[in-house]
LUMTINU-618982 format. One record per residue (C-alpha): x, y, z; residue in three letters. Coordinates in steps of 0.001 Angstrom, whole numbers, plus 500000, padded with zeros to 6 digits. Example, Ala and Ser with C-alpha at 12.3 -4.5 7.8 and 13.67 -1.06 7.14 Angstrom:
512300495500507800ALA 513670498940507140SER 
//
This chain:
078068885078939073MET 079755888442938728THR 083464888930938189ALA 083781890781941450ARG 087270890552942894GLY 089104890327939586LEU 092319892300939294ILE 091775895341937096ALA 093698895800933854ILE 095128899303933390PRO 093232901096930611LEU 096390902490929044MET 097899899025928884ALA 094760897656927238ALA 094894900449924685ALA 098512899751923873SER 097604896089923398LEU 095283896974920546ALA 098260898472918729GLN 100510895453919245ALA 102040894161916045ALA 102512890617917328ASP 099436889044918874SER 101483886471920830SER 103724889009922571VAL 102626889829926117ALA 102949893321927564HIS 103756892923931265PRO 102249896257932294GLN 098843894922931206ALA 099034892078933716TRP 098313891913937449PRO 101311892179939756ALA 102107889614942430ALA 105150888229944226HIS 106307885041945857SER 106646885485949642PRO 110047886671950799ALA 110386883430952755ALA 111028881506949547ILE 114324883323949028THR 115787883852952493ASP 119409885004952501ALA 120798881884954172GLY 119275879588951565THR 120516881755948719GLU 124066881674950087ARG 123888877890950325ALA 122699877730946723ILE 125568880004945641ASP 128016877527947155ALA 126366874579945449ILE 126387876279942049LEU 130125876897942383ARG 130908873227942917ARG 128473871573940474LEU 129895870271937213THR 128208871278933991LEU 126792867755933662GLU 125288867998937141GLN 123726871385936388LYS 122173870097933162VAL 120874867061935007GLY 119027869286937460GLN 116844870794934710VAL 115619867445933357ILE 112839865208934659GLN 112294861588933607GLY 109383859214934197ASP 109719856054936266ILE 108604853984933267SER 111753854909931337SER 114457855771933880ILE 115845853657936721THR 117792854606939849PRO 120834852983938272ALA 120597855401935313ASP 121343858318937629LEU 124968857261937924ALA 125491858236934270ARG 122757860859933951TYR 122396862927937169PRO 118770863835936446VAL 117392866201939066GLY 113728865210939056SER 111551862152938616ILE 107826861885937951LEU 105297859105937877ALA 102840859761935060GLY 099229858638934995GLY 100098855197933650ASN 103266854643935664SER 103425852554938827GLY 106314851348940980PRO 108120848422939367TYR 105413848292936681GLY 102636847790939226ASP 099817850305938666GLU 098153849147941877ARG 101136849359944186ALA 100426850367947773ASP 101900853319949660ALA 104746851257951082ALA 105873850234947613LYS 105724853848946422TRP 107824854895949414LEU 110385852193948650LYS 110662853327945026LEU 111019857017945891VAL 113730856260948423ASN 115662854221945857GLU 115701857148943443TYR 116548859508946292ARG 119518857456947443ALA 120852857040943912ALA 120531860767943197SER 122386861799946349VAL 125205859450945466LYS 125468860554941821ALA 124432864204941847GLY 126853865961944180ALA 124661865159947161GLY 121527866731945666ILE 118404864554945990PRO 115828864213943259ILE 112494866048943329LEU 109646863550942867PHE 106313864641941368GLY 102970862987940723VAL 099525863940939403ASP 097519863988942641ALA 094769866075941057VAL 091749864907943096HIS 093409863222946005GLY 096407860897945687HIS 094677859421942694SER 097428857070941453ASN 097267855115944678LEU 094708852396945538PRO 093193852923948963GLY 093715856681948853ALA 090959859226949413THR 089552860309946047ILE 087833863686946135PHE 085401865039943543PRO 087014866371940414HIS 087322870154940275ASN 084140870630938248VAL 082222869357941275GLY 084283871252943837LEU 083548874458941948GLY 079828873845942483ALA 080425873767946243ALA 081609877424946257HIS 083539876764949465ASP 087206877915949603PRO 087565876708953201ALA 086618873195952074LEU 089182873414949272ILE 091906874247951780LYS 090993871193953887ARG 091021869010950769ILE 094476870356949915GLY 095762869521953387ALA 094321865997953268ALA 095763865385949801THR 099171866623950921ALA 099173864292953912ALA 098440861277951701GLU 100935862217948977VAL 103611862839951605SER 102563859626953307GLY 103828857675950300SER 107151859523950350GLY 106358861985947548ILE 106825865733947973GLU 105268867361944877TRP 101850867269943233THR 100988868730939842PHE 097994870642941198ALA 095950872808941397PRO 094616873284937892THR 093687876946937482LEU 092190876679934014ALA 089018878673933355VAL 087231876498930763PRO 085217878527928271GLN 084263875718925878ASP 083013872526927487LEU 083969870430924485ARG 087460870461926009TRP 088415867044927361GLY 089952868560930505ARG 087012870799931379ALA 086408868778934563TYR 089824869865935831GLU 088572873451935993GLY 086652874750938997TYR 084510877174937018SER 084083879239933889SER 084110882252936220ASP 087666883476936922PRO 086560884893940291ALA 085754881375941548VAL 089090880068940298VAL 090926882960941957ALA 089191882305945287SER 090131878619945142TYR 093747878984943983SER 095040880491947205ARG 093053878050949317ALA 094401874957947557MET 098007876181947618VAL 097750876958951328GLU 096213873549951985GLY 098890871651950074LEU 101922873613951269GLN 101017875433954440GLY 102690878818955041PRO 106238879523953866LEU 108602880529956668ARG 112055881978956132ALA 114815879449956673GLY 112356876647957442GLN 111150873803955232PRO 107545872809954746LEU 106139870460957340ALA 106569866736956732ALA 102889866334955835ASP 102985869126953226LYS 103964869015949554VAL 104802871471946798ALA 101902872768944735ALA 102023873392940988SER 099745876103939605ALA 098834874957936106LYS 098667875224933155HIS 100170878586932296PHE 098270879798930307LEU 094774879665928722ALA 094522875909928304ASP 090820876453928997GLY 090466879034926233GLY 091582877218923098THR 089715877511919833ASP 086940874919919700GLY 087883873587923127GLY 090683871556921570LYS 093192870197924042ASP 096736871443923424GLN 095135873843920968GLY 095420877555920273ASP 093853880360922332ALA 093033882820919567LYS 092208885746921805ILE 093472889227922583GLY 095742889972925499GLU 093021891726927498SER 090830888620927330GLU 093800886404928140LEU 094374888419931310VAL 090726888951932265ARG 089657885319931947LEU 092706883099932192HIS 095321884796934385ALA 093280885556937480GLN 094093882383939427GLY 097852882866939295TYR 098477886011941391PRO 096691884555944470PRO 098576881268944056ALA 101925883040943732ILE 101193885362946651ASP 100306882263948700ALA 103740880802947960GLY 103150878260945189ALA 106556876679944705LEU 106041875608941104THR 104088876617938006VAL 103509874281935064MET 103545875599931497ALA 100651874730929218SER 100787872579926110PHE 098569875120924412SER 099415878111922251SER 098468881751922357TRP 097754883112918898ASN 099943880519917268GLY 102936880595919634ALA 103450877617921936LYS 103500878635925594ASN 106505876391926243HIS 108511878752924048GLY 106907882130924775ASN 109463884195926669ARG 107089887119927113THR 104706884889929081LEU 107128882684931020LEU 109764885292931850THR 108409888801931310ASP 104964888159932805VAL 105261885179935143LEU 108730885712936591LYS 109015889478936390HIS 105542891063936526ARG 104066888364938773MET 107283888018940752GLY 107344884233940682PHE 110519882957942379GLU 109899879210942197GLY 110478876822939306LEU 108590876602936017VAL 108134873006934905VAL 107039871848931476GLY 104269869408930676ASP 104771865951929208TRP 107263866526926347ASN 105517869833925728GLY 108818871464924808HIS 108885869214921760GLY 105957871139920246GLN 107834874446920165VAL 108788875545916654ALA 112181874127915690GLY 112232871730918656CYS 111815868022919255SER 111302866126922521PRO 115044865431922639THR 116321868882921640ASP 114843872218922664CYS 117037875104923740ALA 114180877480922936ALA 112118876396925958SER 114761876920928616ILE 115770880190926977ASN 112120881276927109ALA 112012880697930865GLY 111276877016931400LEU 113367875733934340ASP 112601872022934367LEU 111911869973931243TYR 109306867261931754MET 110946864714929476ALA 109403861414930570PRO 110810859201927831ASP 113086861707926056SER 115334862591929020TRP 118461860856927762LYS 118573862535924363GLY 117550865842925921LEU 120388865629928440PHE 122930865186925656ASP 121569867996923476SER 121191870428926384THR 124749869753927500LEU 125981870422923971ARG 123947873642923670GLU 125248875053926935VAL 128793874337925809ARG 128324876067922460ASP 126524879045924003GLY 123066878387922535THR 121850878213926126ILE 123582880938928176PRO 125253879742931374MET 123430882485933290ALA 120078881058932176ARG 121102877540933202LEU 122319878759936587ASP 119063880630937174ASP 117041877519936367ALA 119158875376938698VAL 118889878014941442ARG 115097877941941232ARG 115048874140941384ILE 117375874083944399LEU 115270876776946039ARG 112242874475945867VAL 114255871512947134LYS 115339873558950156TYR 111769874621950944LYS 110691870983950795LEU 113368870006953306GLY 115223867787950854LEU 118503869635951354MET 120711870309954331GLY 122052868222957217PRO 118600867233958552ARG 116278866456955619PRO 112541866273956259VAL 111383862661956398THR 108183861771954566ARG 106515858392954502GLY 103650858141956993ASN 101767855439955089VAL 099022855395957743ALA 097873858783956417ALA 096715857209953147VAL 092945856731953306GLY 092720858089956860ALA 089175858321958187GLN 089395862081958688ALA 090214862468954989HIS 087376860161953942LEU 084999862289956003ASP 086124865433954167ILE 085602863699950834ALA 082103862608951820ARG 081281866179952805GLU 082710867468949523ALA 080574865053947513VAL 077417866233949261ALA 078287869904948809LYS 079100869442945120SER 075716868007944087LEU 073467870343942100VAL 069706869717942004LEU 068451870697938559LEU 064902869382938909LYS 062677867949941659ASN 059123867959940397ASN 056609866496942810GLY 059198866502945602SER 060380863026944640VAL 063493863813946635LEU 064404863140949327PRO 063584859455949100ILE 061280858886952053ARG 062147856570954936ALA 060778853085954467GLY 060533853349950677ALA 060974850506948242LYS 063710851684945857VAL 065056850322942590LEU 068687851305941974ILE 069898850852938415THR 071788852350935495GLY 075296851860934091PRO 076835854126936738GLY 075077852681939776ALA 077926850370940719ASP 080770851827938648SER 083687853271940559MET 085285854099937188ALA 082399856348936141MET 082119858148939463GLN 085869858624939877ALA 086592859664936290GLY 089995860054934672GLY 093285860410936542TRP 092268857577938878THR 094674854628939297ILE 095458854938935584THR 095603857971933325TRP 092257857462931593GLN 090683855792934636GLY 088785853257932575THR 089704850175934611ASP 089171851582938101THR 087079849273940301THR 085478849382943729ALA 088174846974944900ALA 090734849762944376ASP 089090851748947180PHE 087965849365949928PRO 087066852309952186LYS 084974853874949437GLY 081477853096948208ARG 079824853213944811THR 076803855502944592ILE 074299852686944158GLY 075635850666947075ARG 075696853766949257ALA 072079854587948434ILE 071054850981949087ALA 072751851124952487ASP 071006854387953387ALA 067608853090952273VAL 068010849986954426ALA 069121852043957434GLN 065945854121957074ALA 063754851023957160GLY 063255850668953417GLY 064106848043950843LYS 066544848554947988ALA 066500846372944892ALA 069946846865943423PHE 069932846178939691ALA 073470847307938807GLY 073737847747935058GLU 070450846014934269ALA 068365847660931561SER 065205845888932662GLU 062836848291934398GLY 061122845738936644LYS 062613845250940103PRO 062987841806941657PRO 060094842364944087GLU 057241844235942491GLY 056766847882941645LYS 059125850249943505PRO 058109853530945091ASP 060944855240943259VAL 063803854340940912ALA 067272855856941052VAL 068994855697937656VAL 072716856492937693VAL 074238857154934275PHE 076555859510932421GLY 079925859811930724GLU 082574857094930768PRO 085922858119932290PRO 088466859980930191TYR 091503862218930557ALA 092931865038928473GLU 092076865142924796PHE 090723861605924845GLN 087708863452926240GLY 087537866164923574ASP 084098866140921933VAL 082583868027919031THR 079228868879920597SER 077686869327924045LEU 075123866576923510ALA 075251863604925867PHE 075825860460923813ASP 073587857818925401ALA 075050854458924397ARG 074045852195927283ASN 070269852026927027GLY 069696854929929429GLU 066774856373927474LEU 065032853015927080ASP 065450852373930800LEU 063984855758931726LEU 061089855291929290LYS 060368851811930639SER 060203853045934221LEU 057980855985933297LYS 055659853678931358ALA 055218851644934562GLN 054393854791936501GLY 057544854637938607VAL 058894858038939751PRO 062472858446938543VAL 065488860123940137VAL 068293860630937602ALA 071828860915938975VAL 074012862198936157PHE 077780861563936249LEU 079801863812933978SER 082920865898933703GLY 080961868848932340ARG 077401870069931844PRO 075891868354928793LEU 072635868588926855PHE 070312865964928336VAL 066909867242927182GLY 065181863835926737PRO 066605862481929987GLU 065676865617931905LEU 062073865408930703ASN 061752861724931611LEU 063144862198935116ALA 061059863566937963ASP 064244864626939736ALA 067610865267938123PHE 070878865583940047VAL 074180866721938544ALA 076646864628940552ALA 079717865327938386TRP 082571862879939116GLN 082344862598942902PRO 085208860215943606GLY 085383857306946014SER 082866858326948671GLN 079443857668947167GLY 077964857962950654GLN 077973861724950114GLY 075293861282947436VAL 073147859149949725ALA 073478861730952513ASP 071512864204950386VAL 069132861949948441LEU 067845859618951153VAL 065817860654954194ALA 066690859076957526ARG 064134857596959891LYS 063345861067961207ASN 062120862000957725GLY 064999864309956867LYS 068202863662954926PRO 071562864224956589ALA 072146867208954281ARG 070226869479951940ASP 071454870443948488PHE 073781873453948703THR 075671873203945404GLY 075032875602942526THR 076349875550938980LEU 079792876991938392SER 079327876479934635PHE 076312877219932442ASP 074190874184931511TRP 073430873849927776PRO 069981874114926215ARG 071080872038923212ASP 074207870322921937GLY 075582873192919907ARG 078867874814920867ALA 079931877319921821PRO 076961877732924137MET 074834880795923343ILE 071637880545925389ASP 072068878282928431PRO 069196876339929944LEU 070496876924933476PHE 072996879677934193LYS 075918879814936593VAL 074525880052940135GLY 071454877884939458TYR 070613875128941903GLY 067489874001943720LEU 067249872592947240SER 064666871187949634TYR 064533874608951224ALA 064239876316947811ARG 061919874123945709PRO 060771875001942207ALA 059035873185939376SER 060877872750936069VAL 058798872607932923GLY 059383870562929816ARG 062646871422928066VAL 063885871205924490ASN 064720867672923312GLU 066365868604920011ASP 070147868522920365ALA 070554870596917210GLY 073484868411916159VAL 073870864917914747ASP 075337863062917711VAL 075902859895915676SER 078257861546913199SER 080722863324915438LYS 084080864244913952LEU 086476861687915360ALA 090081862577914743GLU 091409859683916782SER 088571857130916516THR 088473855338913178PHE 086185852352913668ILE 083668852004916503ARG 081411848980916943ALA 082311847875913437GLY 081346851173911812LYS 083764853584910163VAL 083486856967911878ILE 083347860262910015GLU 085438861844908553PRO 087267858616907772TRP 086476856610904632ARG 087029852902903996LEU 088826851758900868GLY 089276848104899813LEU 091618846476897327ASP 089819844136894923SER 091060841097896862VAL 089556842273900160VAL 085880842024901074THR 084094843412904125ALA 080805842660905830ARG 079086843427909136SER 079030840537911626VAL 078209839926915289ASP 081300839908917485LEU 080103840539921037THR 076805842235920133ALA 074587842578917082GLN 076618843716914057GLU 079317845293916233ASP 082164844054914045GLY 083425844502910484ARG 084910841292909034GLN 087631841631906407PHE 088599838637904242THR 091530838393901814TRP 091481836319898601SER 094939837540897589GLY 097642839997898598LYS 096187843431899289GLY 095075846051901796ASP 092130847807903282PHE 092702851407904281ALA 091043854265906124LEU 091645857661904582ASP 090456861180905273GLY 091565864758905848PRO 095135865388906980ALA 094948865551910781VAL 097745866858913006ASP 098447864217915664MET 101685865723916920LYS 100173866183920376ARG 099680862414920644GLN 103448862041920742LEU 103655863885924063ASN 102641860817925999GLY 102171857103925686GLY 099787856910922744PHE 099224853831920678ALA 097268852630917695LEU 094746850203919171ARG 092837847458917393LEU 090132845442919166ASP 089732842486916836TRP 089407838765916329ARG 091617836876913901ILE 089282834426912182ASP 091740832558909955SER 095429832541909094LYS 096752833731905779GLY 099579832502903604SER 101897835368904523GLY 102558838141907016PRO 100075840715908273VAL 101093844379908200THR 099670847485909871VAL 100474850967908578ALA 099981854377910195PHE 100861857618908464GLY 102447855789905543GLY 104791853621907626VAL 104125849886907494ARG 105065847445910267LEU 105234843671909829ASN 103298841813912541LEU 104212838320911347GLY 102000835537910096ALA 099528835382913014VAL 099530838572915135PRO 097445837161917977GLY 095231834233919001PRO 092895832793916371VAL 089186832801917185GLY 089397835021920269LYS 088717838714920695VAL 092015840432921550ALA 093550843884921731THR 096613844935919755LEU 098442848124920750ARG 101339849598918759ILE 102942852752920234PRO 102889855646917764LEU 106599856075918382THR 107123852789916533CYS 105803854463913389PHE 107398857871913843THR 110803856298914465ALA 110566854975910916LEU 109497858276909410GLY 105730858637909840ALA 104789862319909487LYS 102630862684912559ILE 101679866313911833GLU 099650865357908730ALA 097989861960909095ILE 095656861326906168GLY 095748857538906375SER 095605856463910030PRO 095099852758909397LEU 096045850373906608ARG 096027846615907137VAL 097692844324904632GLY 097553840539904382ALA 097533837643901939THR 095146834979900706GLU 093269833159903442GLY 093573835793906145PHE 090372836982907810SER 089870839273910793ALA 086928841017912436THR 087529844520913811ILE 085275846020916455ARG 087194849197917297ASP 090221850991915915ALA 091552854179917419ARG 094502856059918848VAL 094477856059922636GLU 096658857066925550GLY 098063853924927128VAL 101586854675928378GLY 104949853590927001GLU 104638850028928225THR 104014848219924941TYR 106874847042922712PRO 107217847741919019CYS 106814844799916615PRO 110182843243915748PRO 110214844844912312SER 110026848288913914ALA 113255847789915810GLY 
//
C-alpha cells in the first residue's frame, strides 16, 4: 500500500534536522500542524475553570494531576488525598472481583465519584479503563477483533461503528474514559504489542484514527458535554512505541526525526483534529530520551505544533523511568508537559513529593495550573462538572445485540485468505467436518490479551455467554447446512469419531499475551501443542485441511502452510466466532454468507528472521472466492533456532533452563529431569546439606517490569521438607519463605512481587542472577517453570520482606 495521504514534511525542516546536535530534540517546524476543535475551549468553560483554579487549595490542585489504580486506592483514601483520577488496570476488578458485572462496576465508580466530590472541592474523579477491543475488562461485553485484524478490514466506517459500540458499553458501566485508540505503527513484529497496531502503513493508521475518535466521542460542541453514551478517547502512545530497536517493548526508537514523523506521527493530527480529549505518553524512548520526560515532544510538538488542548496522561508508572526519577518522585515529567501521572500504586508517595516540589518551585505554579486546567477541561466536556452532570450507567448496553452484530461483521471482514488450493473453501453444504486444534474451543486464544485480565490467559467461553468459540460456531454452521461436525476440541488424534471426514478444520496459533510478555526474538511460530503432528496425520489419511491461524501478528508458518490446503489468517477475532463461520462454511444454497474481503495490513514473513527483508506475502495480499489463486510450496526453513530463543524473563520452561541463563549447583544440591505433568517436564532439586542452586547470565535491565504488577513465578512441587527454611533470591536480595512454602506433593504456583525484592535493595536495572533457591538437608522440590510475569499487585510479600 502506498503512503498516499501522509502529511508532507517541509524539506527545509528535514535538512535542518540533519544538522541537529541532539538526536532526541524535536524541531516543531518539521512536524505536521493540527489543532483541537475550538469547541474544547469555549469561553464559558474557560471562565468556569478560572474560578475553580482561584478557589482550589494547593493540595487539591496536586491531587488533580495524579491517578491511582483501584487495586491500591479506596474511596475513603480521597478524604486525605484528593486524587483527581482513578483507573482500573488490566488486572484490577471491582472489590477484587475480576469478573464483576456492569452493575458492580457502576457501583464502584459511583463510590469513587461521591467521595471525590466530597473531598475535592466538588470536583469529581475522572475514571479510565483499557477498553482496547471492546469493553474488554467486563464479562458479557462485546469483544471486537484486536487492531491487527481490524487493519486487515481496511474499513474506516466500520471502525467508527466499533468505536460507538465500545463507547456505549463503557459508558453503560458508568465509566467515561477509555485508553484507546492505539495509533502505533509497528515496524518490527517481534514487539509484544504489535497486535495493538492497525498496520505497518501510517496511511492506514491515519485513516482509522479519526474514525475511532469520532466513534468513541462523537462531535465536540461548544458549551455542551459529550452525549451520555460517549466516552473520552486517548490517542496513544506518543510516540514511536512501534518503532523501537529490535521491537522491544518500552525500548528505544533509534531513528532520525524525519522517520519519526513520517512513520510514527501520522495518526495524531487526524485524532487531534477530530477532538481527541486525551493523549497518552509512551513508555518508550527516542534516541535514548524517555518520552515521559521529553519536553520537545510533549510540549513543543504535541501541545504547540499540533495544537493539542486536552490532557496528556502518562502510562503505568512510566514517569518513573525518566532519568533522575522514581515512581514516587518525578518533577521532570510534569515539567516536560505531562498533565496527569498514571501512578497506580505509587500515587501516595507521588502526591507528597509533587506537593513539596511545587512549594519549593521545582514545579512552577503556572505549569501545575495549566495541567489542572487541561484536566478540568476534559471533565467539563465529559459532563462531569456543572449543575447537571451527565448520567452514565445504562447497563443494558453491555453486550447489546446490535454491538454483537457489528463484532461478527468485523470478524468476517478481518479474515485474510492466504491459500485455498483445490477450492477446499468454502466448506460445502452437507459435508462431514472434523473440527480440531488447540484453538478450536479456546476463547482465550481467539480473544487474546487485554481480555478480562491483562494477559488474557484465563479467559473462557463462560465469560462471554453471547459469544461463540470458532470451533463451536463452525460446527453450528455445518449442521445448519445439513452436514455433520465432529468436534474434537484440543484432541491431537487425527481420526474423527465417525469415519473419514470430507474436510478438517484445524484451529491453532499463539497463546494470549499482553505488552512485553509477548516480545519474541524471531518471527517463527513456535508450535508447542502438536499442531504439526496433527496436520501431518490428517494429510497422511488424505483428509483436506483448512488451517485457521490465530495470532497477534504475521508469523513464519512455512511447514504448516505447506501441509494445509487452505490457510486463513484469523488474527485474534474476539468473542464472535460466528464471523469466521460466515465466511468458511457454505449455506444450503451453496454459498457462504460472506466472501473474504480482508487483505494484509502487515507483510507476512518468508522465514523467522527479523527484521523482515523479503516478505512472502506483502501488504495488500489476500485471496477470495471471487479472486482465486494457487499457492505453491513455500520455504520451510525458519532460518533461526526456535528452541533457543533469548528469554530475558523466562528462566526455566518445562524443566529446562532457557538460554541465556545457566544453572549452577552447590555441592550439596543435585538435579535431575523427572516427569511432573508430562514426560520430563520438571527439574527436581534435592538438598543433602545447606546450599543453593542459582541461575546466572548476562546483566539484564528489568526496570520496565516495575511499571506494573510483575512477580517472580515458580510452578513447582515440594517433594519433601527440609530441616530449615527455604529462601528465594532475585537480583541479590534473599527472602525467607519459611520451612514449607506450600503444599507437599502437589503442583502449586508461588508468586512473589518484584517490589518485595526491590524494596530491600535489589538492583532491577542489572539483573544477572534472576533466581537463587536456598534450602537445607532433606528439602526436595521439582520446578516446571520459573519466570517473571505480569500478574498485578494482588500478591503479598513473604513475611521476611516486610
